[in-house]
C-alpha positions in Angstrom: 0.0 0.0 0.0 1.2 3.5 -1.0 -0.5 5.9 1.3 -0.7 9.4 0.4 -1.9 12.4 2.5 -3.5 14.9 0.1 -1.5 18.0 0.7 -1.5 20.3 -2.1 0.3 21.2 -4.3 2.0 17.8 -4.1 -1.2 16.0 -3.8 -5.0 16.7 -3.7 -8.0 15.2 -4.6 -10.5 16.6 -7.3 -13.5 15.0 -8.6 -12.6 11.5 -7.1 -9.3 11.7 -8.4 -5.7 12.2 -7.3 -4.1 15.0 -8.8 -0.8 17.5 -8.0 2.7 17.8 -9.0 3.6 14.3 -6.9 1.2 12.4 -9.1 3.7 12.1 -12.3 6.4 11.0 -9.7 4.3 8.2 -8.4 3.3 7.3 -12.3 6.8 7.5 -13.1 7.6 5.0 -10.3 4.6 2.5 -10.6 5.8 2.3 -14.3 8.9 1.2 -13.5 7.8 -1.7 -11.0 5.8 -3.8 -13.1 6.2 -6.8 -11.1 4.8 -5.2 -7.9 1.2 -5.5 -6.7 0.7 -1.9 -5.4 -2.3 -0.1 -4.7 -2.7 3.7 -3.6 -4.6 4.7 -0.4 -5.4 8.3 0.7 -4.6 8.5 4.5 -3.4 11.3 6.8 0.5 11.2 7.5 0.3 10.3 11.3 -2.6 7.1 10.5 0.1 5.8 7.6 2.9 6.0 9.9 0.6 4.0 12.3 0.4 1.1 9.7 4.0 1.2 8.7 4.8 0.6 12.5 2.2 -2.0 12.9 3.3 -4.2 10.2 5.2 -7.4 11.2 8.7 -7.6 10.3 8.3 -10.7 8.7 5.1 -10.0 6.6 5.3 -10.4 2.9 3.4 -6.9 2.3 4.7 -3.5 3.1 3.1 0.2 3.8 5.0 2.9 2.1 5.1 6.9 2.1 6.2 8.6 -1.2 6.9 12.0 0.2 8.1 12.0 3.6 11.2 13.8 5.7 13.8 11.5 6.7 14.3 12.5 10.8 16.6 10.5 13.2 13.4 9.0 15.0 11.9 8.3 11.6 15.1 6.2 10.2 14.7 4.0 13.3 11.1 2.8 12.3 11.3 3.2 8.5 13.6 2.2 5.6 14.0 5.5 3.2 15.1 5.7 -0.6 17.2 8.4 -2.0 16.0 11.8 -2.4 12.8 12.1 -4.7 11.3 15.6 -3.9 13.8 18.4 -2.9 11.9 21.6 -1.9 12.5 24.7 -0.5 11.9 24.6 3.1 9.2 26.0 5.2 9.7 29.8 5.0 7.9 32.9 6.8 5.1 34.1 4.6 4.3 37.6 4.4 2.7 39.9 1.6 5.2 41.3 -0.3 4.1 45.0 0.1 5.4 44.7 3.8 8.7 43.2 3.1 10.3 46.5 4.6 8.5 46.2 7.9 10.3 42.9 8.4 13.7 44.0 7.7 14.6 44.2 11.4 14.4 40.6 11.9 16.7 39.8 9.0 20.5 38.9 9.2 23.2 39.5 6.6 22.2 36.5 4.3 18.1 38.1 4.3 17.1 35.2 6.5 14.7 36.0 9.2 15.2 35.2 12.8 12.1 32.9 13.7 13.0 33.5 17.3 13.0 37.3 17.1 9.9 37.5 15.1 7.8 35.2 17.6 9.0 37.9 20.4 7.5 40.5 18.5 4.3 41.2 19.8 3.4 43.7 17.6 3.3 40.8 14.8 0.5 38.2 15.0 0.7 34.7 13.3 -1.0 31.4 13.4 0.3 27.9 13.7 -1.3 24.9 12.2 -2.0 22.6 15.7 0.1 19.1 15.4 2.1 20.0 12.2 5.6 19.6 12.5 7.4 22.2 10.5 11.1 20.7 11.1 13.5 20.7 14.0 14.4 24.5 13.8 10.8 26.0 13.3 9.5 23.3 16.0 12.0 24.2 18.5 11.4 27.8 18.5 7.6 27.2 18.4 7.8 25.1 21.6 9.3 27.9 23.7 7.0 31.0 22.5 4.0 29.3 21.0 2.1 30.3 24.4 2.2 33.8 23.6 -1.1 35.7 23.2 -0.1 37.1 19.6 0.5 33.5 18.5 -3.0 31.8 17.2 -3.7 27.9 16.7 -5.8 26.6 14.1 -6.7 23.2 12.2 -6.2 24.3 9.0 -3.1 26.1 7.1 -5.4 26.9 4.2 -7.1 29.2 6.4 -4.2 31.4 6.8 -4.2 33.2 3.2 -7.4 34.8 3.9 -6.3 35.8 7.6 -3.1 37.5 6.1 -5.3 39.1 3.7 -7.8 40.5 6.2 -5.0 41.5 8.4 -5.9 39.3 11.1 -2.3 37.9 11.1 1.1 39.4 9.7 2.7 36.1 8.8 2.5 32.6 8.7 4.9 29.5 8.3 4.5 27.5 5.1 6.5 25.7 2.2 6.7 28.4 -0.4 5.1 26.0 -3.0 2.3 25.4 -0.7 1.8 28.8 0.2 1.9 29.9 -3.7 -1.0 27.2 -4.2 -3.1 28.4 -1.4 -3.2 32.4 -2.6 -3.6 31.1 -6.1 -6.8 28.8 -5.0 -8.3 31.6 -2.8 -7.8 34.3 -5.4 -7.2 37.0 -2.3 -5.1 39.2 -5.0 -2.4 39.4 -2.4 1.3 39.3 -3.6 3.3 37.4 -1.4 7.0 36.5 -0.3 8.6 33.3 1.3 11.5 34.7 3.7 14.0 31.9 4.4 14.6 31.2 8.3 17.7 31.3 9.6 19.1 28.0 10.7 17.0 26.0 8.1 18.4 23.8 5.7 18.8 25.5 2.2 17.0 22.6 0.7 14.3 19.9 2.2 14.3 16.2 0.3 11.4 14.2 0.7 12.0 10.7 0.0 9.9 7.3 -0.2 9.7 5.5 3.0 8.3 2.1 3.6 7.9 -0.4 6.8 11.3 -2.2 7.4 10.0 -5.6 5.8 11.8 -7.7 3.4 9.0 -6.3 0.8 9.7 -2.7 2.0 13.8 -2.9 1.8 13.4 -4.5 -1.8 11.0 -1.9 -3.1 13.5 0.9 -1.7 16.3 -0.7 -3.4 14.3 -1.0 -6.7 13.6 2.5 -6.4 16.7 3.8 -5.6 18.2 2.3 -8.6 15.8 3.7 -10.9 16.6 7.2 -9.2 20.2 6.4 -10.0 19.9 5.5 -13.4 17.6 8.3 -14.3 18.8 11.2 -16.6 16.3 13.7 -15.3 13.3 13.7 -12.8 10.3 15.2 -14.5 8.1 16.0 -12.0 10.7 18.7 -10.4 10.0 21.2 -13.4 6.2 21.1 -12.0 7.4 22.0 -8.4 9.4 25.0 -10.0 6.3 26.5 -11.9 5.1 27.2 -8.0 8.0 29.2 -7.4 9.2 32.9 -8.1 12.2 33.6 -9.8 13.8 34.8 -6.9 12.9 31.3 -5.3 13.7 29.4 -8.3 17.4 30.7 -8.2 17.6 29.9 -4.8 16.4 26.1 -5.5 18.7 25.9 -8.4 21.7 27.0 -6.2 21.0 24.6 -3.2 20.0 21.5 -5.4 21.8 20.0 -8.7 18.5 20.2 -10.9 17.7 17.0 -13.0 14.7 18.0 -15.1 
């Protein structure tokens, strides 16, 4: 089972069909694994990980997630492929016409200090309940998220309208995710993604499986296909969601094959 969490723009459902820029990667992999009996299930990420951990080690089956970030804790429980989805990391999303207001929080590399920003009561924000934004961001949020100017909500999709209405001044999201949300909600606002100080230049989503014999076999075959590929065609789809400035950052951080 390949468990996919419908988080746009990588994956989302439209008219009952799974779509998004990650679908081309799934199709590409399935075409190269004809001997595998694969079925796709749409599941929240946490539920998929429960299934992965519950799969007996000697099971002939495997539960997999095509786009997971590898962390030390996850590496203990799952087997991971080589990188499949290079993405710009979670950033501070603001309205572009307010960029000068955030200049005081930027370092010499134009990266924003998230800790300083969280301490500033005059800049309201919202975070999604239960979401991990990566180790650097999560550590800062654990320390400061109880402050009154930091709201907690269930849906990141609400943040675009909150920003456009002036209810918040910034929020956290992947640049591609923010672009998709603003285009979909048609707020008319122009946005800018500010890189966060201390974050990696790029994140790599990987294919992850429960560590059964089938899981290990599948990951080995996927790694062989990635290694042999002259280009990864879905990366071009990813770049369509980036501004020229973000595209330059991406290409500098990643040896693009597309």
